N, C-alpha and C positions, 0 to 999 in steps of 0.2 A: 517049341512054343508051349507055354504053360496055359492050360485051359482051366479056368476057375469053375468049380462046381457050384451051382446055385441050389439053394434049398427048394425043395418041392413046395408048391403053393399049399397053403393050409386048406384041408378039405372042410366041408360043411360040418361033418361029424366031429372033426378035431376042434373046430371053432366052437361048437356047442359044448364040447367037453371042457375046453379051456374057460369058457364063460361060466360054466357051472362050478368049476374049481375056484375061480376068482370070487364068485358069489359066496361060496363056503368060507373062503379065507377072510372076506370082508366081514361076514357075520361073526366069525371067531375074533377078529380084531376088535370089533365094537363091544362084544361081550367081555373081552379081556380088559378093555379100558374102563368099562363100568365096574367090574369086580375089583380091579387093581387100584383105581384112583377115583371112582365115582363119577366119571365123565360119561354122560349118556347121550350118544349121538345116534341111537338106533332109529329114531323117528325123524331124522333129517331127510330131506328130499334125496332120492337115489342119485339124481344127476349131480347134486351138490357134493354128496359123499364121494362118488366115483371121481369127480374132477379134482377134489382136494386131496384124496388119497393118491391119485396118480401124480399130482404135483409134488407131494411129499416123498414119494418113492424116488422121483428124479433128484430132488434136493438132498435126500439122505443117501443117495447112491446105493439103493437096494433093488434087487431084480423082481422080488415077489412081495405080495401083501403079507405073507407069513414072515418074510424077512423084516418088514416094517414093524410087525407086531413084536418080534424079538427085540428090535431096537427100542421100541417104546417101553417095554417091560423092564429093560436093563439100563436105559439111559434117560434119566429124568429130564434133561435139557431137550432131548429129542421129542419127548412127550409134550413138553411145554411149547415147543415150536409148532407141533401139530395143533394143539388147542388154540394157539394164536392164529394159525392159518385158517382154522374153522371159524374164527371170529372175524378176521379181517375182511373188509369189503371195499370195493372201489368207491372212494368218497373223497371229498375235498371241502374246504371251507366255502360257505355260501354256494354250494352246488345247486344249480337250478335257481337262480336269484328270484325269478318270478314266484316260485313257491314261497320263499320267505317274505316276499311282498304281501302275499296272501296271508301268511302267518301274522304279520303286523296288523293287517286289517281285521282278520277274522278271530284271532286268538288273543293277541296282546290287548286289543280293545276291551275284551271281556275280563281279562286278568286285572284290569284296573278296578273292577268292581269288587274285588276281594281285598280284604285287609291283609291277607297273607295267602300265598299260593304255593303248592308243591308240584314240581314237574318231574316226570320219570323218563329216563332215556334207557330203556332195556336193550341189551345186546348192543351197547354203544360203540363197540370196537375201540378205535383209537381216539374217538371223541370229537370228530369234526363238527357234527351237528350240535353237540353240546356247547362248544365254544361259539358257534354261529349264533345260537340262542342267547348265550351270555352277552354277546355284543349287542344284539337287538334289545334285550331287556335293559341293558345299561343305557342305551340311547333313549329308550322309551321311559326311562326313570322308574323302572319296575324292579330293578335288581334287589334293592333292599327289602322288598316285600315278597321275594320268592326264594324258595329252597329247591335246589336241583339235585336229583339223585341220578348218578350215572353208573350203570351196572353192566357187567359183562362176565362171561364164564372164564375168560382168559386173564390171568393176573399180568401177563406180559403186555396185553393190549391196554389194560388200565394203567400200568406203569408208564407207557408211552403217553397216554392221555394226561396223566398228572403233570408231565413235563410242560404242557401247554405250548409246545413248539411244533410248528408244522411247515413243511415245504410248500411253496407256492410257485406256480409256473412263472410268474413275473409280478412285480409290484403293481404295474399298470393293470394287468388282468384281474388281480385280486381286488384292487380299488374299484374297477369297473363293476365287478360282481357285487361288491358291497353297495355301490350306488344304485345298481339295478334292483337290488333287494329293497330299496326304499331308504337306504342310508342317507342321512342328511349332514353328517359331520365328516371328520377325517379319521382314517383308520388309526392314526397315531393316538387317537383318544382312548383306544383300547388295546393296542399292541405295538410292538416295535419290529422293524424290518432290518435284517442284515444277512448277507450271504445267501440269498434265496430262501430265507425262512422268516416266518413271523412268530413272535413270542408274545403271548397275551399277558397283560399286566396282572400281577398277583392280586391286586385289589378286586378284580372281577371274580376270583374264585373263592371269596370268603364264605359264600353260601352254597358251595358245591361239595357234594359228598360222593366219593367213589366207593363201590363195594362189589365183591364178587357175587354173582347170582346166575342161576341156571333157569331158563324158561322151561326146560324139560322136566325139572325135578323140584324146584323151589316154590314156595308160596308167595303170596303178596307181601310187599314191604310196608305198605302204608296206603292211605287214601290220597289220590292225586287229583289235581285240577286239570292236568294235561299229561298225556303220554305221547311221546314222539318215538315212533318205531318205523322209520323209513327203511325198506329193504329187508326187514327182519322176517316176516311171515313167509315169503317165497322160499326161504331156506329149508322149510319144514314140510313134512308130508301132511296129509289131511288129518291124521290122528293128533299130531302135535299142534297143528294149527287150531284144532278144536280146543285143545287144552289152553293154548295161549289166548284165544278169544275169551274163554271163560275167566282166565286170570286177569286180563285187561278190564273186563267188565267188573269184576270184584274189586279191582284197584282204583276204579274211576268214580269220582263223586258225581252226583247228579248235576247235569249241565256242564260237566267236564268235557275235554276235547281229546280225540284220538287223531293223530297226524300220521298218515301212512305215506308210502312211496307213490310216485306218480302212476305207476302201472298196477297199483293195488286197489282193492275195493272191499267194502263190507257187504256188498250185494251178495245175496244167497248164502250168507253166513248165519250161524245159529241165532245171533242176537241182532240181526239187521234191524228189526223193528224197534229196538231200543235207541236207535241213533238217527240223526238227521244230518245229511251232508250240507255244510254251511258255505261251501264254495262251489261255483259252477264249473271250475276247471280242475282243481286239485282235490284229492281224497282227504279232506279235513272234515271230521265228523264231530257232532256234539251229542252227548248222551241226554236224552229227553225223559227217560224213565228207568 
């Protein structure tokens, strides 16, 4: 009879030592990425970093963070995949339809008062919120008076967004989400459906600009009448959140809007006093001073 030997359980001391080693490896990885290609992830939330790094270790079939660092330094495509992974978030078109119903009521109504408006979608990832807004602006007959700026750190994410093609669970579910958001027309007015995917009409993107931009290192692009950043701030630690709050304030015109994710808030942030929440349910804020 063959008796298999089992590894001894990891002691508390060994676990502490391994955690310390992983922390050193992670710090070296982040420093290497900054110095080699200018990607600064040092102030991302620790939980976000650890989760994404662990996912990439499995995907790239490496055993250690040091092994991942070596891969990134010598394989440009592997580095590109990591930057995309840091950008990607769980999103879909018309995600949380009630939120976009509030957008129609609270934001689109006031955009009508401008002869021309600029909207910024920082860290837009693959662009689901961007195209949802495009559909709403088109239906509200505001598209010709708006310029949309969609930015992200990942060129791979932006390339995906430029394709204007998205998988949807089903045509019925997508249509129901659109109607629940306040949609009054047919989805065929702004996109085509085939093989489980929708492709937005090219005519919708004539006032859409894509550009690479890092919230960790880059300055403001312009002055905007609305900034849509759902799920962006929770990815960062307090230091980077403070920087991004300042950047958003600098980039927003007076009486402009900031639209955050449902579980986010401007409460207890440095510039809370400059904003007023304009919706009772969703974190949609207007700059008052």
